[in-house]
C-alpha positions as CSV (number, residue, x, y, z in Angstrom):
1,M,0.0,0.0,0.0
2,A,2.8,2.4,0.8
3,K,4.3,1.8,-2.6
4,G,1.0,2.4,-4.2
5,R,0.5,5.7,-2.4
6,G,4.1,6.7,-3.3
7,W,3.4,6.1,-7.0
8,W,0.1,8.0,-6.8
9,E,1.7,11.0,-5.0
10,R,4.4,11.2,-7.6
11,F,2.0,11.0,-10.5
12,S,-0.5,13.5,-9.0
13,S,2.2,16.0,-8.1
14,M,2.6,19.5,-9.5
15,K,6.2,18.6,-10.5
16,T,5.0,15.8,-12.7
17,G,2.4,18.0,-14.2
18,L,5.0,20.8,-15.0
19,Y,7.2,18.2,-16.8
20,L,4.3,16.9,-18.9
21,L,3.3,20.5,-19.7
22,V,6.8,21.3,-20.9
23,A,6.8,18.2,-23.0
24,V,3.4,19.1,-24.6
25,S,4.6,22.7,-25.3
26,I,7.8,21.4,-27.0
27,A,5.6,19.0,-29.0
28,S,3.2,21.8,-30.0
29,A,6.1,24.0,-31.1
30,L,7.4,21.1,-33.3
31,G,4.0,20.8,-34.9
32,T,4.0,24.6,-35.6
33,L,7.6,24.7,-37.0
34,Y,7.7,21.4,-38.8
35,P,5.9,21.4,-42.2
36,Q,2.6,19.6,-41.8
37,G,0.6,17.6,-44.4
38,Q,3.7,16.2,-46.2
39,V,4.8,12.7,-46.8
40,Y,8.1,11.7,-45.1
41,T,10.5,8.8,-44.7
42,A,9.5,5.6,-42.9
43,W,10.6,6.7,-39.3
44,K,9.1,10.1,-39.8
45,R,5.8,8.5,-41.0
46,F,6.0,6.3,-37.8
47,L,6.3,9.5,-35.7
48,Q,3.5,11.0,-37.8
49,L,5.5,14.3,-38.2
50,G,3.3,15.3,-41.1
51,D,0.4,15.5,-38.7
52,V,1.9,16.1,-35.3
53,Y,-1.4,17.1,-33.5
54,H,-3.1,13.8,-34.4
55,S,0.0,11.6,-33.9
56,W,-0.1,8.7,-31.3
57,W,2.7,10.2,-29.2
58,Y,1.1,13.7,-29.0
59,I,-2.2,12.3,-28.0
60,T,-0.4,10.1,-25.4
61,L,1.2,13.2,-23.9
62,L,-2.1,15.0,-23.7
63,S,-3.7,12.0,-22.1
64,L,-1.0,11.8,-19.5
65,L,-1.3,15.5,-18.8
66,A,-5.1,15.2,-18.5
67,L,-4.8,12.2,-16.1
68,N,-2.2,14.2,-14.0
69,L,-4.6,17.1,-13.7
70,I,-7.5,14.8,-12.8
71,A,-5.3,13.1,-10.2
72,C,-4.4,16.6,-8.8
73,N,-8.0,17.7,-8.7
74,I,-9.0,14.4,-6.9
75,S,-6.4,15.1,-4.2
76,R,-7.9,18.6,-3.8
77,I,-11.5,17.6,-3.4
78,K,-11.3,16.8,0.3
79,P,-9.5,20.0,1.4
80,M,-11.9,22.0,-0.8
81,I,-15.0,20.4,0.8
82,N,-13.5,21.1,4.2
83,S,-12.9,24.7,3.3
84,L,-16.4,25.1,1.9
85,F,-18.5,23.3,4.5
86,H,-16.3,22.6,7.6
87,Y,-14.6,25.9,8.0
88,Q,-16.0,27.1,11.4
89,Q,-12.9,26.3,13.4
90,L,-12.1,27.9,16.7
91,L,-8.6,28.2,18.3
92,D,-7.4,29.0,21.8
93,A,-5.0,32.0,22.6
94,K,-1.7,30.1,22.2
95,Q,-2.7,28.8,18.7
96,V,-3.8,32.3,17.7
97,M,-0.6,33.9,18.7
98,K,1.4,31.5,16.6
99,F,0.3,33.1,13.4
100,K,2.9,35.3,11.7
101,L,0.3,38.2,11.8
102,N,-0.8,38.5,15.4
103,H,-1.5,41.1,18.1
104,S,-2.6,41.2,21.7
105,L,-4.6,43.8,23.6
106,H,-5.7,44.5,27.1
107,L,-8.8,46.5,27.3
108,S,-11.0,47.7,30.1
109,G,-14.7,47.1,29.8
110,D,-17.4,44.4,29.9
111,L,-16.7,41.1,28.2
112,E,-20.0,41.0,26.3
113,R,-19.7,44.5,25.2
114,I,-16.1,44.0,23.9
115,K,-17.2,40.8,22.2
116,D,-19.9,42.7,20.4
117,Q,-17.4,45.4,19.3
118,V,-14.9,42.7,17.9
119,I,-17.8,41.1,16.0
120,N,-19.1,44.4,14.6
121,T,-15.6,45.4,13.5
122,L,-15.1,42.2,11.7
123,S,-18.6,42.2,10.2
124,G,-17.9,45.8,9.0
125,Q,-14.9,44.4,7.0
126,G,-17.1,41.9,5.3
127,Y,-16.2,38.8,7.4
128,Q,-18.6,35.9,8.1
129,I,-18.6,35.3,11.9
130,W,-18.9,32.4,14.2
131,S,-18.2,32.3,17.9
132,Q,-18.4,30.4,21.2
133,T,-18.8,31.7,24.8
134,D,-17.6,29.8,27.9
135,E,-18.0,31.8,31.2
136,D,-14.9,34.1,31.1
137,T,-13.6,33.2,27.6
138,V,-15.1,34.0,24.1
139,K,-13.6,32.4,20.9
140,I,-14.3,34.1,17.6
141,G,-13.6,32.9,14.1
142,A,-14.1,35.1,11.0
143,Q,-13.6,34.4,7.3
144,K,-14.2,36.0,3.9
145,G,-13.6,34.8,0.4
146,R,-14.7,31.3,1.4
147,F,-15.3,30.3,-2.2
148,Y,-11.8,31.1,-3.3
149,T,-10.9,27.4,-3.2
150,L,-13.8,26.7,-5.5
151,G,-12.5,29.2,-8.0
152,S,-9.1,27.5,-7.9
153,F,-10.8,24.1,-8.4
154,I,-12.8,25.3,-11.3
155,T,-9.7,26.7,-12.9
156,H,-8.0,23.3,-12.6
157,L,-11.1,21.5,-13.9
158,S,-11.3,23.8,-16.9
159,F,-7.8,22.8,-18.0
160,I,-8.9,19.2,-17.8
161,I,-11.9,20.0,-20.0
162,I,-9.7,21.8,-22.5
163,L,-7.3,18.9,-22.6
164,L,-10.2,16.4,-23.0
165,G,-11.5,18.5,-25.9
166,A,-8.1,18.5,-27.5
167,L,-8.0,14.7,-27.1
168,Y,-11.5,14.3,-28.6
169,G,-10.5,16.4,-31.6
170,G,-7.2,14.6,-32.0
171,L,-8.9,11.1,-31.9
172,W,-12.0,11.9,-33.9
173,G,-11.1,14.9,-36.0
174,Y,-9.0,15.1,-39.1
175,K,-7.3,17.6,-41.5
176,G,-6.1,17.3,-45.1
177,Y,-5.5,19.1,-48.3
178,I,-6.6,18.5,-51.8
179,N,-6.4,20.2,-55.2
180,V,-9.6,19.7,-57.2
181,A,-10.3,20.6,-60.8
182,V,-13.3,22.7,-61.6
183,G,-16.3,20.6,-62.6
184,S,-15.2,17.5,-60.7
185,S,-16.3,15.9,-57.4
186,F,-14.7,14.2,-54.5
187,N,-15.5,12.6,-51.1
188,L,-13.5,12.8,-47.9
189,K,-12.0,9.3,-48.3
190,Q,-10.0,10.6,-51.4
191,I,-8.2,13.2,-49.3
192,P,-4.8,12.1,-48.1
193,G,-4.5,11.8,-44.4
194,I,-8.2,11.8,-43.3
195,T,-9.5,8.5,-44.6
196,K,-9.3,7.0,-41.1
197,N,-11.9,9.1,-39.4
198,S,-14.0,10.2,-42.3
199,T,-16.3,7.1,-42.7
200,V,-19.2,8.7,-40.9
201,D,-19.0,11.8,-43.2
202,D,-20.2,10.1,-46.3
203,F,-21.1,12.9,-48.7
204,K,-19.6,14.4,-51.9
205,I,-18.3,17.8,-52.7
206,R,-18.5,19.2,-56.2
207,V,-16.4,22.2,-57.4
208,D,-18.8,24.2,-59.6
209,K,-16.6,27.3,-60.3
210,F,-13.4,29.1,-59.4
211,W,-12.5,32.7,-60.1
212,L,-9.8,35.2,-59.3
213,E,-10.2,38.9,-58.6
214,R,-7.4,41.3,-59.2
215,Y,-6.3,44.7,-58.4
216,A,-5.8,47.4,-61.1
217,D,-2.2,46.4,-61.4
218,G,-3.1,42.8,-62.1
219,T,-2.1,41.3,-58.7
220,P,-4.6,38.9,-57.1
221,S,-6.9,40.5,-54.6
222,G,-8.9,37.4,-53.8
223,Y,-9.8,34.0,-55.0
224,F,-13.1,32.2,-54.6
225,S,-14.7,28.7,-55.1
226,R,-18.3,27.7,-55.5
227,L,-18.8,24.4,-53.7
228,T,-21.9,22.1,-53.7
229,I,-22.5,19.4,-51.1
230,M,-24.4,16.3,-52.3
231,E,-25.8,13.5,-50.4
232,K,-27.1,10.5,-52.4
233,D,-26.9,12.6,-55.5
234,K,-29.1,15.3,-54.0
235,V,-27.8,18.9,-53.5
236,V,-28.1,19.8,-49.8
237,K,-26.0,23.0,-49.7
238,T,-24.1,25.4,-52.0
239,A,-21.9,28.2,-51.0
240,T,-19.0,30.4,-52.1
241,I,-15.8,30.2,-50.1
242,A,-12.9,32.5,-49.8
243,V,-9.8,32.9,-47.7
244,N,-11.1,32.9,-43.9
245,Q,-14.6,32.3,-45.2
246,P,-15.0,28.6,-45.1
247,L,-18.1,26.3,-45.9
248,E,-19.2,24.2,-42.9
249,Y,-21.3,21.2,-43.2
250,R,-21.9,18.5,-40.4
251,G,-19.0,19.8,-38.5
252,V,-16.6,19.6,-41.5
253,K,-15.1,22.9,-42.7
254,F,-13.7,23.6,-46.2
255,Y,-11.2,26.4,-46.4
256,Q,-9.9,28.2,-49.5
257,T,-6.1,27.9,-49.4
258,S,-4.6,27.9,-52.9
259,Y,-5.2,27.8,-56.6
260,G,-3.5,26.4,-59.7
261,Q,-4.3,24.6,-63.0
262,L,-4.1,21.3,-64.7
263,A,-3.1,20.9,-68.4
264,Q,-5.6,19.2,-70.7
265,I,-3.8,16.5,-72.7
266,E,-5.7,14.8,-75.5
267,V,-4.2,11.3,-76.5
268,F,-5.0,9.9,-79.9
269,V,-4.6,6.1,-80.5
270,P,-5.5,4.7,-84.0
271,E,-8.6,2.6,-84.2
272,S,-9.7,3.9,-80.8
273,K,-11.4,6.9,-79.5
274,S,-9.2,9.8,-78.3
275,H,-9.2,10.5,-74.6
276,Q,-8.3,13.4,-72.4
277,E,-6.2,13.4,-69.3
278,L,-5.6,16.2,-66.8
279,L,-2.0,16.6,-65.7
280,G,-0.2,18.8,-63.2
281,E,3.5,19.6,-63.0
282,G,5.3,16.3,-62.4
283,D,2.5,14.0,-63.4
284,I,3.1,11.0,-65.6
285,I,0.7,9.1,-67.7
286,R,1.0,6.0,-69.9
287,I,-0.1,6.3,-73.5
288,L,-2.5,3.4,-73.8
289,G,-1.5,0.6,-76.3
290,T,2.2,1.6,-76.4
291,D,5.3,1.3,-74.3
292,Y,5.5,5.2,-74.0
293,H,5.0,7.4,-70.9
294,L,4.4,11.2,-70.9
295,L,5.9,13.4,-68.2
296,L,4.6,16.9,-67.8
297,Y,7.7,18.6,-66.5
298,R,6.4,22.2,-66.0
299,Y,4.5,25.1,-67.4
300,D,6.2,27.8,-69.4
301,P,6.0,30.4,-68.4
302,P,5.1,29.5,-64.8
303,T,1.7,30.8,-63.9
304,G,-0.4,31.1,-60.9
305,M,-3.8,30.8,-62.7
306,Y,-5.4,30.0,-66.0
307,S,-7.2,32.9,-67.8
308,Q,-8.5,33.3,-71.3
309,L,-6.0,36.0,-72.1
310,Q,-3.1,33.7,-71.1
311,A,-4.2,30.5,-72.8
312,K,-2.6,31.0,-76.2
313,E,0.7,32.2,-74.6
314,L,1.2,29.2,-72.2
315,K,3.2,26.2,-73.1
316,I,4.2,23.0,-71.4
317,I,7.6,21.4,-71.3
318,Y,7.3,17.6,-71.6
319,A,9.4,14.5,-71.6
320,L,8.6,11.3,-73.5
321,Y,9.9,7.9,-72.2
322,K,9.9,4.5,-73.8
323,E,9.9,2.0,-71.0
324,D,12.7,3.5,-68.8
325,K,14.6,5.4,-71.5
326,L,14.2,9.0,-72.6
327,A,12.7,9.1,-76.0
328,G,12.4,12.8,-76.5
329,T,11.6,16.3,-74.9
330,G,10.0,19.4,-76.1
331,K,7.9,22.5,-75.5
332,L,4.3,22.3,-76.6
333,G,1.8,25.1,-77.4
334,I,-2.0,24.9,-77.6
335,N,-3.2,22.3,-80.1
336,Q,0.2,21.3,-81.4
337,S,0.1,17.6,-82.1
338,V,3.2,15.5,-81.3
339,P,3.6,12.1,-82.9
340,V,4.6,9.3,-80.5
341,D,5.6,6.4,-82.9
342,E,5.1,5.2,-86.5
343,Q,1.8,3.6,-85.6
344,G,0.0,7.0,-85.5
345,N,-0.2,7.4,-81.8
346,S,0.0,11.2,-80.8
347,F,-0.9,13.7,-78.2
348,K,-1.6,17.4,-78.0
349,F,-2.0,20.0,-75.3
350,T,-5.6,21.6,-75.6
351,G,-5.7,24.0,-72.7
352,F,-5.9,24.4,-69.0
353,T,-8.5,23.5,-66.4
354,P,-8.4,25.7,-63.2
355,T,-8.0,24.0,-59.9
356,T,-8.8,25.1,-56.3
357,G,-6.7,24.1,-53.3
358,L,-8.9,23.2,-50.3
359,E,-8.1,22.5,-46.6
360,V,-10.7,20.1,-45.2
361,K,-10.9,20.1,-41.5
362,K,-13.1,18.6,-38.7
363,D,-12.5,19.2,-35.0
364,P,-15.3,17.9,-32.9
365,G,-13.5,19.0,-29.7
366,V,-13.9,22.7,-30.3
367,P,-17.2,23.1,-28.4
368,V,-15.6,21.3,-25.4
369,V,-12.5,23.5,-25.6
370,I,-14.8,26.7,-25.7
371,F,-16.7,25.5,-22.6
372,G,-13.4,24.8,-20.8
373,S,-12.2,28.4,-21.7
374,L,-15.4,29.9,-20.3
375,L,-14.8,28.0,-17.1
376,I,-11.2,29.4,-16.9
377,V,-12.6,32.9,-17.1
378,L,-15.1,32.1,-14.3
379,G,-12.4,30.4,-12.2
380,I,-9.8,33.1,-12.5
381,G,-12.4,35.7,-11.9
382,M,-13.2,34.1,-8.6
383,I,-9.6,33.9,-7.7
384,M,-8.9,37.5,-8.5
385,I,-12.0,38.9,-6.8
386,L,-12.3,36.8,-3.7
387,K,-10.0,37.5,-0.8
388,P,-9.4,34.3,1.3
389,H,-8.8,36.0,4.7
390,K,-9.1,34.3,8.0
391,I,-9.0,35.9,11.5
392,W,-9.3,34.4,15.0
393,A,-9.8,36.1,18.2
394,V,-9.9,34.9,21.9
395,L,-11.2,37.2,24.6
396,E,-10.3,36.3,28.2
397,K,-11.5,38.1,31.4
398,Q,-8.4,38.8,33.6
399,D,-9.2,40.7,36.9
400,D,-10.3,44.2,35.8
401,S,-9.4,43.9,32.1
402,I,-10.1,41.9,29.0
403,S,-7.2,40.3,27.2
404,I,-7.7,39.9,23.4
405,S,-5.5,37.7,21.3
406,L,-5.8,38.3,17.6
407,G,-4.2,36.4,14.7
408,G,-4.9,35.5,11.1
409,N,-3.5,34.6,7.6
410,S,-4.4,35.0,4.0
411,R,-3.6,32.9,1.0
412,R,-3.6,35.9,-1.3
413,H,-3.6,39.7,-1.0
414,S,-1.2,39.4,2.1
415,L,-0.3,43.2,2.1
416,E,-4.0,44.2,1.8
417,F,-4.7,41.7,4.7
418,E,-2.0,43.1,6.8
419,E,-3.3,46.7,6.4
420,E,-6.9,45.4,7.1
421,F,-5.6,43.6,10.3
422,K,-3.8,46.7,11.5
423,K,-6.9,48.9,10.9
424,M,-9.1,46.5,12.9
425,V,-6.6,46.5,15.8
426,K,-6.5,50.3,15.8
427,E,-10.3,50.5,15.9
428,L,-10.5,48.2,18.9
429,D,-7.6,50.0,20.6
430,T,-9.1,53.5,20.2
431,E,-12.6,52.3,21.2
432,Y,-11.5,51.5,24.7
433,T,-8.9,52.8,27.2
434,A,-5.9,50.5,27.2
435,T,-4.7,49.5,30.7
């Protein structure tokens, strides 16, 4: 049992919590600085460095930190209950004078009258009073800011809720990026990185339109996409998105992040219908019925977006391979046909299709995190406003005078409490003639 308690005390300690918090902070910084959404080598894929915030080790760190905070709060429940409901403690004169802030007075007068004066003085400072009278002795306890410990507990609880919200989002949320050609449709399972958790979000997204707005000097001022959400081939929602103006459907958000274009390549094979392919820079296709492969190396000149004015000027630089050997290279303009072999196979570049770059994101933990953040405001507000001050007084009749022993402490606002204590002593001292 002793070993078990030692393990529990170490795990629920603030020191362990600080170590875990530092580890989570370093991991979060790594996710911010390290490029996300990319494909890496085997060991980097194992560590999921391309998606740090949903990685197994990051979620493990968050889980341990959440468990540590839960353990800390469990250990705080009993002291909090005692502070809230079993606070009416009375002390004798020796105990009172052991406090760092203490004072003793000898006043002349009636015991009951001085008792009333002490209680009135404390009440005037906003203290809650309880007392006990035994013949020649009166014991008084006073406290204000009793719910300060509840504010501290709420603050710690809010951190747990925020961590649980982050864990919920990490386990059941997802984020991915996709470039989509105008006029085409996709579902969430087609987006790299989010196929694992997107099975419940079974709907399609169609890109109806993309357009770019420019300033007078021709530089882009904004870019927009018109998206349609379809379920079972029925349109359920249509909206225009822009940067910082996403479309949201069933908790999934679609952000406008980039734009580009795909080259339209028409391949002609004798005794077969010609077919079209959409290629981006670096894409390779096989020319059906042959041993040839076509690589679209890059656009010339490089362009950020297709437009009718640019269409005739744009060209593509390509490379043609037969099996693994380079068979030829060239620069191709609009509708310039290039023969592949002596059998009549050929291809040509017919134009561009604009594409829109979308970030697709779902984080079901956001409402939980917002609730936790509101609790933090409540908890910190209680901590800042409430003043956890405690004062004890013992009045003892001694011959012709009354001995008063005063002492107290405060968990916060110690300087303010000291001034308040001195003010109370001064009021009592000036009310009666000291012996």
